[in-house]
C-alpha positions as CSV (number, residue, x, y, z in Angstrom):
1,X,80.7,82.0,128.1
2,X,76.9,82.3,127.6
3,X,76.1,82.9,131.1
4,X,78.6,85.8,131.3
5,X,77.7,87.2,127.8
6,X,74.1,88.2,129.0
7,X,75.5,90.2,131.8
8,X,78.1,92.3,129.8
9,X,76.8,95.7,129.9
10,X,78.4,97.1,126.7
11,X,76.3,94.3,124.9
12,X,73.1,95.1,126.8
13,X,73.4,98.8,125.9
14,X,74.1,98.4,122.2
15,X,71.8,100.6,120.2
16,X,71.4,97.9,117.6
17,X,68.6,96.2,119.3
18,X,66.0,98.9,118.6
19,X,67.2,99.1,115.0
20,X,66.7,95.4,114.3
21,X,63.4,95.2,116.1
22,X,62.2,98.1,113.8
23,X,63.4,96.3,110.7
24,X,61.6,93.1,111.8
25,X,58.3,94.8,112.4
26,X,58.6,96.7,109.1
27,X,59.3,93.4,107.2
28,X,55.7,92.3,107.6
29,X,56.6,88.6,107.8
30,X,58.8,86.1,109.4
31,X,62.5,86.7,110.2
32,X,65.6,84.7,110.2
33,X,68.4,85.7,112.6
34,X,71.8,84.2,111.7
35,X,74.0,83.9,114.8
36,X,71.2,84.4,117.3
37,X,73.4,83.6,120.3
38,X,71.5,83.8,123.6
39,X,68.6,85.7,122.2
40,X,69.7,89.3,122.9
41,X,68.0,90.5,119.7
42,X,65.8,87.6,118.9
43,X,63.6,87.8,122.1
44,X,62.8,91.5,121.8
45,X,61.8,90.8,118.2
46,X,59.4,87.9,119.4
47,X,58.0,90.2,122.1
48,X,56.8,92.5,119.2
49,X,54.6,89.9,117.7
50,X,57.0,88.8,115.0
51,X,57.8,85.0,114.3
52,X,61.5,84.5,114.2
53,X,63.8,81.6,113.6
54,X,67.3,81.7,115.1
55,X,70.4,79.7,114.1
56,X,73.6,79.4,115.9
57,X,76.5,77.0,115.7
58,X,77.1,77.0,119.4
59,X,75.2,74.5,121.5
60,X,76.1,76.3,124.6
61,X,74.7,79.7,123.3
62,X,71.5,77.9,122.1
63,X,71.0,76.3,125.5
64,X,71.1,79.7,127.2
65,X,68.7,81.2,124.6
66,X,66.3,78.4,125.3
67,X,66.6,78.9,129.0
68,X,65.8,82.6,128.5
69,X,63.0,81.8,126.2
70,X,61.4,79.6,128.8
71,X,60.9,82.6,131.1
72,X,58.8,84.4,128.3
73,X,55.1,84.4,127.9
74,X,53.7,81.6,125.9
75,X,52.7,83.6,122.9
76,X,56.4,84.7,122.7
77,X,57.6,81.2,123.0
78,X,55.3,80.1,120.2
79,X,56.9,82.6,117.8
80,X,60.5,81.4,118.2
81,X,62.2,78.5,116.5
82,X,65.8,77.6,117.2
83,X,68.2,75.5,115.1
84,X,71.8,74.6,115.6
85,X,73.4,75.3,112.2
86,X,76.5,76.5,110.5
87,X,75.8,79.8,108.8
88,X,78.1,78.8,106.1
89,X,75.8,76.0,104.8
90,X,72.2,75.5,106.2
91,X,68.9,74.5,104.8
92,X,65.8,75.1,106.8
93,X,63.4,74.3,104.0
94,X,61.6,77.6,104.3
95,X,62.1,81.3,103.3
96,X,61.6,84.5,105.2
97,X,60.7,88.2,104.7
98,X,64.0,89.4,106.4
99,X,67.2,87.9,107.4
100,X,69.3,89.7,110.0
101,X,73.0,89.1,111.1
102,X,73.4,91.5,114.1
103,X,76.7,92.2,116.0
104,X,79.2,91.1,113.4
105,X,79.1,87.3,113.1
106,X,80.2,87.8,109.5
107,X,83.5,89.1,110.7
108,X,84.4,85.7,112.2
109,X,84.5,84.4,108.6
110,X,88.1,84.7,107.6
111,X,88.0,83.1,104.0
112,X,86.3,84.6,101.0
113,X,84.7,81.1,100.2
114,X,83.2,81.0,103.7
115,X,81.9,84.6,103.3
116,X,80.2,83.8,99.9
117,X,78.7,80.5,101.0
118,X,77.1,82.2,104.1
119,X,75.6,85.0,101.9
120,X,74.4,82.5,99.3
121,X,72.8,80.3,102.1
122,X,71.0,83.4,103.3
123,X,69.9,84.3,99.8
124,X,68.3,80.9,99.4
125,X,66.2,81.5,102.6
126,X,64.7,84.8,101.5
127,X,61.3,85.4,100.0
128,X,61.1,87.4,96.6
129,X,61.3,90.9,97.7
130,X,62.9,89.9,101.0
131,X,65.8,91.8,102.6
132,X,69.1,91.1,104.3
133,X,70.4,93.5,107.0
134,X,73.8,93.1,108.7
135,X,76.4,95.3,110.5
136,X,80.2,95.2,110.6
137,X,82.5,97.6,112.2
138,X,83.8,100.5,110.2
139,X,87.6,100.0,110.4
140,X,89.4,102.6,112.4
141,X,92.7,103.0,110.5
142,X,94.6,104.5,113.6
143,X,93.8,101.4,115.7
144,X,94.8,99.0,113.0
145,X,98.0,100.6,112.5
146,X,98.8,100.7,116.2
147,X,98.9,96.9,116.4
148,X,98.8,94.9,119.5
149,X,97.5,96.6,122.7
150,X,97.9,96.1,126.4
151,X,94.9,94.5,128.4
152,X,92.3,97.1,129.3
153,X,89.1,96.9,131.2
154,X,85.7,97.4,129.5
155,X,83.4,96.4,132.4
156,X,83.1,97.2,136.0
157,X,82.5,94.4,138.5
158,X,79.2,92.7,137.8
159,X,77.2,90.6,140.3
160,X,75.8,87.4,139.1
161,X,72.7,85.6,140.3
162,X,74.6,82.7,141.9
163,X,76.6,85.1,144.2
164,X,79.7,85.3,142.1
165,X,80.9,88.3,140.2
166,X,83.0,89.2,137.3
167,X,84.7,91.9,135.4
168,X,86.2,91.8,131.9
169,X,89.1,93.1,130.0
170,X,90.2,92.9,126.4
171,X,93.4,93.1,124.2
172,X,94.5,92.9,120.7
173,X,97.3,90.3,120.5
174,X,98.1,90.8,116.9
175,X,97.2,92.5,113.5
176,X,97.6,90.7,110.1
177,X,97.2,93.7,107.6
178,X,97.5,91.6,104.5
179,X,94.9,89.1,105.7
180,X,92.8,91.9,107.4
181,X,92.6,89.9,110.5
182,X,92.8,91.0,114.1
183,X,93.8,88.5,116.9
184,X,91.7,89.4,119.9
185,X,91.2,88.2,123.5
186,X,88.3,88.8,125.8
187,X,89.4,88.0,129.5
188,X,86.8,87.3,132.1
189,X,87.8,87.5,135.8
190,X,85.3,85.5,137.7
191,X,85.2,85.6,141.4
192,X,83.3,82.9,143.4
193,X,81.3,83.6,146.6
194,X,84.3,82.2,148.4
195,X,86.6,84.8,147.0
196,X,88.5,82.6,144.5
197,X,89.2,84.3,141.1
198,X,89.4,82.3,137.8
199,X,90.8,83.9,134.6
200,X,88.8,82.7,131.6
201,X,90.2,83.7,128.1
202,X,88.1,83.8,125.0
203,X,90.6,84.1,122.1
204,X,89.4,84.7,118.5
205,X,90.2,86.3,115.3
206,X,88.1,88.8,113.4
207,X,88.2,89.8,109.8
208,X,87.8,93.4,108.9
209,X,86.0,94.6,105.7
210,X,86.0,97.7,103.6
211,X,82.8,99.1,102.2
212,X,83.3,98.2,98.5
213,X,84.8,94.9,99.3
214,X,81.4,94.0,101.0
215,X,79.4,95.4,98.0
216,X,81.3,93.1,95.7
217,X,80.7,90.1,97.9
218,X,77.0,90.9,97.9
219,X,77.0,91.3,94.1
220,X,78.7,87.9,93.7
221,X,76.2,86.2,96.1
222,X,73.2,87.5,94.1
223,X,72.2,90.5,96.1
224,X,71.5,94.1,95.1
225,X,72.6,96.8,97.5
226,X,69.7,99.0,98.8
227,X,71.4,101.2,101.6
228,X,74.5,101.6,103.6
229,X,74.3,103.3,107.1
230,X,77.0,104.4,109.4
231,X,75.1,103.8,112.7
232,X,71.9,102.5,114.1
233,X,70.2,105.9,113.8
234,X,70.4,105.3,110.1
235,X,72.8,108.2,109.5
236,X,74.9,108.0,106.3
237,X,78.3,106.2,106.4
238,X,81.2,108.5,106.8
239,X,84.9,108.3,107.7
240,X,84.2,108.5,111.4
241,X,81.0,106.3,111.5
242,X,81.4,103.5,114.1
243,X,79.4,100.9,112.0
244,X,78.7,99.9,108.4
245,X,75.3,98.5,108.2
246,X,74.2,97.1,104.9
247,X,70.7,96.6,103.5
248,X,70.3,94.4,100.5
249,X,67.7,92.4,98.6
250,X,68.1,89.2,96.5
251,X,68.2,89.9,92.7
């Protein structure tokens, strides 16, 4: 799905990019991005003169990231290092001034053991005085209680460079309240230049978190919480905030 991911307008228009670029520049050192995907956040950080290492478990997403990187200026390319790695247990043999986890990869970790091992792996890769910054969605109780949803569109028809096009829909197929897990589907309708349409389904589960649950996880993993924001404008977290953005440092 990497070739489609880069063309999804809701992703391209997310306001998190500027936030994470500012954090990277302010760190004054090298940056680790966990779950870098196709480079949506990684590349703008490198363009600002910051050395950044990205890890991702998906070979396809990393291949797409390398393709995009090849089109950048040489100085940008030199600032980027990519590794295929599992965020739950990785060892890069170096440390960083900042670790970032943009756009909720931590919500794909369904088990507490995996959540803690990921945070501890990141902890091992931070300089003394370094920082960890990541975002999660702030759970909307009304949507969670509503349960499964009908398929609904979230993008208009988008043209692709090869002459094909696609639009995307999504739906929630199940809610598991005790486990705090949503079953989700992203459905891509891809139309070829000849007019044939293929339906591609990306099914996945997402774990939702509550604020103080995250604070306890950070404490257990050896972090001290610094700040919690409710959006990428650095506003305070409230009941209606769309995001929960955590800033922590290793103890």
